[in-house]
N, C-alpha and C positions, 0 to 999 in steps of 0.2 A: 313605761319609763324609758326603755331603750329607744323607742321612737322619738321621744322628746329630745334626747341627747344627740341623736343623729340629725334632727332638724336644726338644733342649735349649732352644730358643727357646720352644716351646710350654709347657714346664714353667715357664720363667722368666715368661712372660706370665700363666699361670694363677696363679702365686704372687703376682705383682704385683696381679692382679685381686682376689685374696683379701685382700691387705693393704689395698687401697683400700676394699673392702667393709667390713672391720673398722673402719677409720677413719670411714667414712660412717655406719655403724651406731651407733658410740659417740657420734658428734656428734649424731645425730638422735634416737636412742632411749635411749642410755645402757644398752642392753640387749643382752648378747651372745647370749642364748638364741635369739632369732630369727635372728641371723646364722648360727649353726651349722647351723640347718635349711637356709638358703639356700646355704650354702657347700658342702654335700654334693652339690648338684645338678651344678655344673660339674665337680667332682672325679669323680663317678661317670661322667659323660659322657666324660671323658678316659680313664678306665680301660677303659670299654666299647669306645670307638672305637680 
């Protein structure tokens, strides 16, 4: 049960990180293309680990 809640929290935190990255990127670049390149890195790390 503990494992499941930890996983849920990690998913929530990574989703939050991505949301913040999108906002930051739009504010500073107005360009989503560079965001999508960077967004794949933490997602792939989560899948691999």
